[in-house]
Phi, psi and omega in degrees: 000130182294154176267119184267351187219141178230124177281145191299316186276355179281150177298147179279120189277351187248183178290153180295336180292340178272357189297304181288332181294320184269325186255356180070176181296321180296306182298320180294321180293324178295321178293324177297314179299317181295318181296328180278000176086014179274143183294123182231128178301147181296153181180182178211164182231130172273130191288164177295330179296319178294320180295318180298320177294324177297321183286324183274325184261343181082010177207157177286151183295154177299139178092346181290325182301313181294323178295322179293317179300314178297318181293323181292323177296316180292323178294324177298318180292316180294321179294323178293323178294321178296315189265349186055034180213104180272356183275335184286136179297151179283119180244127182235165174246137180249118188230149177275169177181094181267160177295319178239117186264144174232157174305129181104337180284338184285129181210129177228132175239102182274170171059035176282129183134341178279147174225171177297321181293316180294321181292326179292335183282354179266142180287327181270171179274005185301316182300315179295319181297316179288327177295322178296319179292326175296313181297321180294319178292323178296317180277350181060048176240138181282137172221157170283156179299122182298142178235073177089349178253028182297328182297313179296317180296322178299320179298318179294317180293326177296322177294323178292323179295319180295320178291322181291317183280339180070023178208167179290148185260131171266102187283070181229157180302317179298321180299313182290329178295313181292328175294320179292319177300317180294320180296318181290319178300323183286353174296342178293344180277000185265024180299127183292161178291153177098352180275343182078012182248146177265122182303135178086352179280164183288344177271347183276153178295137182237138182275150163267166181237122181252130175247123187221142178300131175276104182288131178285076186285152172276329178221140176221152182188190180223142175246130172256119182289342170224149177302119185294342179258338182223081184293345180280351179270127185276063179226152168261153182236133178238133171241134184214151176223159172284141179099206185272167181292344179298329179292326181287314184287331181282343183082009181284344182234142175277118185284151169280134185242137180222139175241144176205159184297151176287331186291125180291344178287347179261104181293150178266107182235148171052037181290338176294324179288321183281326180227081185292165178095013180296143176302140180300139179097348181267123184241165182298324181298326180288325175295324177293324176293321177299318181297317180297319180295318181297318179293326176295319180291327176300317183291339178285340182255217184262017179089354178288160176294159180229158168244134189239122174271132186216169177210167181239109183241112180054044177077007184242135178286135173231153186240136185250332181189156172223137178224144172288140178288143176298155177298140185300139181278121174229110181283099179280145183303312184296315180295317183295315181290324178295322179292318179289324178294321179292324178295319180291322178292324176298321175297322178295322179294337178268010175098005181258084193279333188216140180231136186241138178300132180292146178296336180288001181300335177292326180268343178216070189291317182225076188294139168289162181306322181293316179296317181296311181293335175289315184271348182302321178298326178297320182277057181209158179298331179274350182263204184295326180294317176297322176298317178299318178295322179291326175295334179272002177097002182272175181227078185297146180281143176268122179267121187266357179270184183273000181273314179069206182267326187230154178218156172267107181241132180052038175077012182226162184271125177233152177243145177292115185294331180282329182274337186300318176300337181284356171291339175287314179195142182298336179260014180297124192270359187252158174218171181278138178278163178298324178297317177299316184294321180288325186281319190254341182065216182299338180292350180297335182290348175265000181252157176284139179292153188239354188242136178293139179265110183302328181295334183269341182272066178270175180301340184268004186298319181297327177289330180275347185300318178301320179295321180296315179298319180295319179296318180294320178294317179297318180295321178298316179293322179295314177300319179297320178290318183295327181299336180261341189240340189296324182294310181297317179297322180295317185288318188271337187235303187298309183298313178299320181293318179293321180301316181291317180296318181294323179296322178296318179293321183295328182282348182288138176260097186288343180289342183268353183281147171293164186300313180295325179291323180296317178295320179294322181292327179298315180289324176299316181293320178297314179296319180300318183278305190284321187264324187266310192261327180306315178300321180289324179289328183277347187301314179301322180294321179294316181294320178298320179294321177296318178296322180293325176299321176295319178299316179302312181296316181294323177297314181297323180288323186275325190248346187092164187296310184293314180293325180295324178298315179296316179296321180299315180295324180293317178293321179296324179297320178292320181293321181290330185267025177295154180305319181300316181287325176303311183294321180298314180294319180292322183289323187271342190293321185299305181292331182289331178298333182279332188242005183298327183288341179248009185282132183246015181117144185292335183262002179286125183290335181279350179286153179293147180299139184231122182259113181227159174053053180302326184292343176295334183259005175264156179299136178160176183258132176266130183286121178237025178299146189283346190227144160250141184304322184299315183290324180291319178295320180295322180294315181297324180290323181288327190254028182298326184262011182261152182297152180301326181295314179293321179299318180294320179294318178295322179297321180291316181293320181292324176299317179296314181299315184294317181292315183286326181286332173292321177291334179299322179298319178293315180299324178296317178295324176297317179297319181292329175297319176294323177297323178296325177295316179296324179297320181298320178294315180296321178298319178295320177297317178297323179295320181288327176286343182057045180244005175058221182291347178296343179300330182280356176252012164274158167278166178300319179295321177294323178297322181272005177062034175279333175232172184292137184289149183286157176283167177297327178290323176294320177296321179293321179296315180298318181298317182292322178295317177299316181295325180293309183292337180294326180260002183268133175281123181233139180299153179279349173234126182246125175256123184296332183265006179288147178301321178226084185297339181257013175286178183295334175221106189290351177256001179248132179273349178213163182282342186290331180262014183296315181290326177297324177293318179301321182277331185267294184296317186277346177069207183291342184299323181219031181290151183251136175241118184262122178229102183065238178260021182240132176244131179242128182244135181260126179235216180235130182284132177248333179209135186283163178122164178230133180210157182223146178177174177291137180291136179232107185277115184298327182289338179286323180230075188291341183260007183246164175260148178292147176291160178298135179081008180278159173261111183281129177242122185214160174293312178209157183212151179247171186296323181296323180287325174300316178295315181293331181254039186291348178279352177291153182281324184198172180226139174233125185233155177273336182218159181126149181245179183291341179259006175295153181298326180294317180294318178301315181293321178299320178294321178294328177271358182060043176252130177298142176216132181231137172267121181230110179303136181061036180300322180292345178273319189263348179250106182288150178293131176088351182281139178299125188226137177248127179249118178252097179287348179283320181257349180077031181246153175234123184248125181249126181260125180277153177293160182303136179082359182259158175260208179285146181290000000 
């Protein structure tokens, strides 16, 4: 008959090669510690073979019950011998330990052995508090560490346990032990997707279950024989807390941290003076013993660092586990880019051929993982973006795969160029051509697609055609209605309701909420802001942009291309210099100058809270009148030779654009106020987790504890990856089939044909004219004026400010950065429109701004550059004796 259980202090009866296979990493490490003569609390391990039979057959193997009864009796005797106290109930920890660990396989259930009867027999509340922690770990529900109210909490958890188990509970130590054994064994079913293994199959990793006496330690902690984040530093790191190790592992206590040299020739002296706050009872001699044990354990393995769990019991060191440290994470440029390139090609093989930088990149240029996963739901047909399209009368398609509409690629937000037109209607048959994407870049999303999409022209298209026509007609009627009603509805209904809702959120004291309530409040706030209110707040700006496109088209038709460009800039200048925008710029400029160099985008949750436009939230009336005298006079002067019908149509569209775009500034400030509320909640969660800035490198699901939280090494990898892509120049249009999609031109395989593409593929929009040592590139004017200075590429020095008089060249830029960098002479951007906040701010500051596709490619850093916002040209002067860059 096979042996299903092995007691720790008994000799190992099999070959050493079977040790980890049968006892898992936890059981094997305990035997290693015991073999080296280090003090290890008594315990036993149930083999992986027994757990596998439990998972496949639905019951524990025959004979295991009697082996467990025998082992628990022996464990009771050994624990009494250790503590010299036979009256205390036997309390054990039940822990998993597979040979090969995956996220989700780790499971620990502490304080097994308490019952209601045993807890009632203690004069103190310690028994109830520990019993509550056992029940919470068994049910896998998060709770704060009980502080004297454990009895009430136990009653609630017992009711949950009875409902979960579907049977009456026998509140006895054996009942709870077998329940804990089953719960830990079932952690083998948590194998994450992507491993290619079926949970519970014989090929999948299976955990062993270790039961070990919980020593009532005075101090517990972990020692890293090498710094887990900086393996090149020859120091050991110790983290320790007063009490048992359960407080350290749960995160309920902030550990005391100490560093000391690895070399045993350097004695550890006066560590309390250098690093105060050490737990009482911990002495330098014990740290030296820990160091010697760690070096001994390193020599038993392959020389890699180890982490050792230890405790201090009656002045004596005891050891609970040893694990080899993972190999240090170093995000190498080649590996990181290869991984992202392979991911993009995989998307291309699934039909997602081209990705375009989202216009929101100015407000969220380099999102941290938390910000991206928070806003990702918004950029979907089911989220706030889809709601906004439905408010405009469209019928966006729901994408049921895991790709969706948008992805974070190379640390930036991109949208699927083929799927974006389907936000109008699921049966929309057109898509953007490669020529459009190369010529216009991100601005292509404001143009109608021109190429038929073969994937949409299926046999059912003719049946879907009436629905498509109806949706387009409905959207046209909706937009016509909104042009007359959206401003008044925003002023009289949307703004007061949002003001009241935001005031209620602002008044909440999140520090007083329980942990579960705080996590619930975070998701409520995200849904309230991103899914419910953001579409309503953005609606006036969208209608205003649509009206301005009509004005632009009418001007081109009535005046011709050249005259229309001059007229457009004159009207925009009057529109930008409205009293509302003047006050907004003057009010916001002072504080932004101080924080612009560290500003990561208005919607970035890691950015500092910014309080702007207080008067928007005070009681009062917002002016939504359709005209300012300057813009009306300018329009009448421009259209003197135009027919009255065209003049009247232009006047109505311009009035709508002016009214709605002024409200857009207010709606933007309203949205930022909601983002500040969300930042407060995230900051409180981070403070309770005691993880500092690492909170922003969790995903939203990890923050809410819906999935297993990442390790410190994983957080370090994400931080390094984010920092790398933040300083990396990446094209605004990514082609999945390009040889180097993240190169300076993802459609060019070499730098030699870059200029030919600018002149050929991109046409007049960004064509280059070389005259001697001068190169002139034609772009699109966003703000009038002419200025000259040395080119300063923002992507080259993301943490620095441009020198005075420089020409700032960037992929995208936001209004706050324009204000903060107001000493620059001019701005050249790769993306953005005339109605972007950055362009509006540049016109208010009278700074030239030109949009030039691939500006970071054709404008070298430091080269003397002239920006002509009147004609939309950028002139780059080569140094003497040089040719074209």
